[in-house]
VEXVODO-544194 format. One record per residue: x, y, z of N, C-alpha, C in turn; residue in three letters. Coordinates in steps of 0.1 Angstrom, whole numbers, padded with zeros to 4 digits, always signed. Example, Ala and Ser with C-alpha at 12.3 -4.5 7.8 and 13.67 -1.06 7.14 Angstrom:
BEGIN
+0132-0057+0078+0123-0045+0078+0132-0033+0078ala;+0128-0022+0071+0137-0011+0071+0129+0000+0079ser;
//
This chain:
BEGIN
+1155+0849+0951+1157+0839+0964+1162+0830+0962met;+1175+0826+0965+1180+0815+0968+1175+0808+0981ser;+1174+0811+0989+1165+0805+1003+1164+0818+1015ser;+1155+0814+1019+1149+0829+1032+1144+0815+1043val;+1145+0822+1055+1144+0816+1071+1131+0810+1069arg;+1130+0804+1078+1115+0794+1081+1110+0810+1090leu;+1111+0816+1098+1110+0826+1105+1105+0836+1102ser;+1111+0842+1092+1107+0848+1078+1096+0850+1072lys;+1095+0836+1067+1084+0832+1057+1072+0828+1071val;+1068+0823+1084+1063+0822+1089+1056+0836+1095thr;+1063+0849+1096+1061+0861+1093+1048+0867+1085lys;+1059+0866+1074+1050+0873+1064+1039+0864+1060glu;+1033+0849+1061+1023+0846+1058+1015+0842+1078leu;+1017+0851+1083+1008+0847+1096+1008+0838+1098asn;+1017+0829+1094+1011+0809+1102+1025+0809+1113ile;+1019+0796+1118+1025+0794+1131+1039+0783+1123ser;+1048+0784+1130+1058+0775+1122+1056+0759+1126leu;+1047+0751+1134+1046+0740+1136+1034+0735+1121asp;+1024+0751+1120+1017+0749+1110+1026+0744+1091arg;+1039+0754+1089+1044+0755+1080+1052+0744+1089ala;+1059+0737+1090+1066+0723+1086+1056+0717+1089val;+1047+0710+1090+1030+0698+1091+1031+0702+1075glu;+1024+0716+1073+1027+0716+1059+1036+0710+1044glu;+1044+0716+1047+1058+0710+1039+1058+0690+1044leu;+1052+0693+1053+1063+0676+1053+1045+0673+1045ala;+1036+0674+1046+1022+0665+1037+1029+0667+1023lys;+1034+0676+1018+1038+0678+1009+1050+0670+1003gln;+1061+0663+1009+1070+0652+1012+1081+0666+1011gly;+1083+0678+1019+1094+0677+1020+1100+0681+1036his;+1110+0674+1044+1118+0664+1049+1125+0684+1059asp;+1118+0686+1067+1124+0697+1071+1127+0698+1089ile;+1132+0704+1092+1131+0703+1106+1127+0707+1114pro;+1120+0714+1127+1112+0721+1132+1116+0737+1138asn;+1126+0743+1129+1137+0753+1134+1139+0764+1129asn;+1127+0779+1131+1126+0787+1127+1136+0792+1116arg;+1143+0791+1122+1164+0791+1124+1166+0785+1105asn;+1162+0775+1100+1162+0767+1090+1158+0771+1078his;+1165+0775+1068+1171+0781+1053+1161+0773+1048lys;+1142+0776+1040+1141+0768+1027+1144+0774+1018ile;+1137+0761+1006+1142+0764+0989+1135+0777+0987thr;+1138+0780+0974+1123+0787+0968+1106+0775+0963asp;+1115+0767+0965+1097+0754+0958+1096+0758+0972asp;+1100+0755+0984+1093+0751+0995+1082+0763+0996gln;+1091+0776+0997+1082+0792+0999+1075+0787+0989tyr;+1073+0788+0975+1062+0788+0965+1056+0776+0971gly;+1057+0767+0982+1047+0753+0984+1038+0764+0998val;+1046+0769+1005+1043+0777+1016+1028+0789+1013leu;+1034+0802+1004+1032+0813+0994+1014+0803+0994arg;+1015+0793+0978+1003+0788+0972+0997+0785+0990thr;+1000+0778+0992+0985+0770+1008+0985+0777+1012thr;+0990+0790+1016+0984+0799+1026+0987+0813+1024phe;+0983+0816+1007+0975+0827+0999+0965+0835+1010ala;+0951+0829+1014+0943+0829+1027+0951+0837+1035asp;+0956+0835+1042+0965+0835+1054+0973+0852+1054asp;+0978+0851+1036+0982+0860+1040+0979+0873+1031leu;+0967+0871+1028+0954+0880+1022+0950+0886+1039glu;+0946+0879+1045+0936+0882+1056+0949+0889+1071arg;+0959+0892+1068+0968+0893+1072+0967+0911+1067lys;+0971+0910+1054+0973+0925+1048+0960+0931+1054lys;+0942+0930+1048+0936+0929+1054+0937+0940+1071leu;+0939+0923+1079+0941+0937+1088+0949+0947+1091ala;+0959+0942+1087+0970+0953+1085+0963+0973+1081glu;+0954+0972+1070+0946+0980+1066+0938+0986+1081glu;+0928+0976+1079+0918+0983+1089+0921+0987+1108val;+0934+0980+1109+0948+0993+1118+0954+1002+1113thr;+0956+1005+1105+0957+1016+1097+0950+1028+1096gln;+0935+1023+1093+0924+1030+1094+0922+1035+1107gln;+0922+1028+1117+0915+1034+1130+0926+1042+1136val;+0938+1038+1135+0950+1045+1139+0948+1061+1130lys;+0941+1063+1119+0944+1072+1114+0929+1085+1113glu;+0924+1071+1120+0905+1080+1126+0904+1092+1142glu;+0916+1081+1144+0926+1079+1162+0929+1093+1163lys;+0940+1094+1152+0947+1107+1149+0936+1123+1151glu;+0921+1121+1143+0923+1131+1137+0911+1135+1147thr;+0904+1127+1150+0893+1125+1162+0906+1134+1176leu;+0916+1127+1177+0921+1137+1185+0932+1150+1184arg;+0932+1148+1169+0928+1169+1166+0919+1177+1168gly;+0906+1172+1165+0893+1174+1169+0895+1179+1182ile;+0898+1172+1184+0891+1172+1201+0902+1183+1210lys;+0913+1180+1203+0929+1194+1210+0920+1204+1204glu;+0918+1206+1191+0914+1218+1187+0897+1225+1192ala;+0890+1220+1201+0878+1221+1207+0883+1226+1221lys;+0892+1222+1229+0896+1224+1237+0904+1235+1242asn;+0916+1238+1223+0918+1245+1230+0913+1266+1224asp;+0898+1261+1215+0888+1273+1216+0881+1279+1226ser;+0877+1263+1229+0868+1268+1247+0882+1275+1257val;+0895+1270+1259+0897+1275+1268+0904+1290+1263ser;+0905+1293+1250+0908+1307+1249+0896+1319+1253ala;
//
């Protein structure tokens, strides 16, 4: 990966644009506050290292969301089967 848009990185890491730009500025990288700006591999690595916890939280939230969806589908199927047997 030679460069990636800042918007993609912020979405992946589940952080705001301002937070990413601020962290890069702290690390000595001067970049514009523009979501279409491309950052280098080094800058991307800084953000991934700094916000690894946010990335982990995002993954856990996605897993919980998937589990809830599956449970709802299962319950919906049981309810429909129950309604079918009652009406028959």
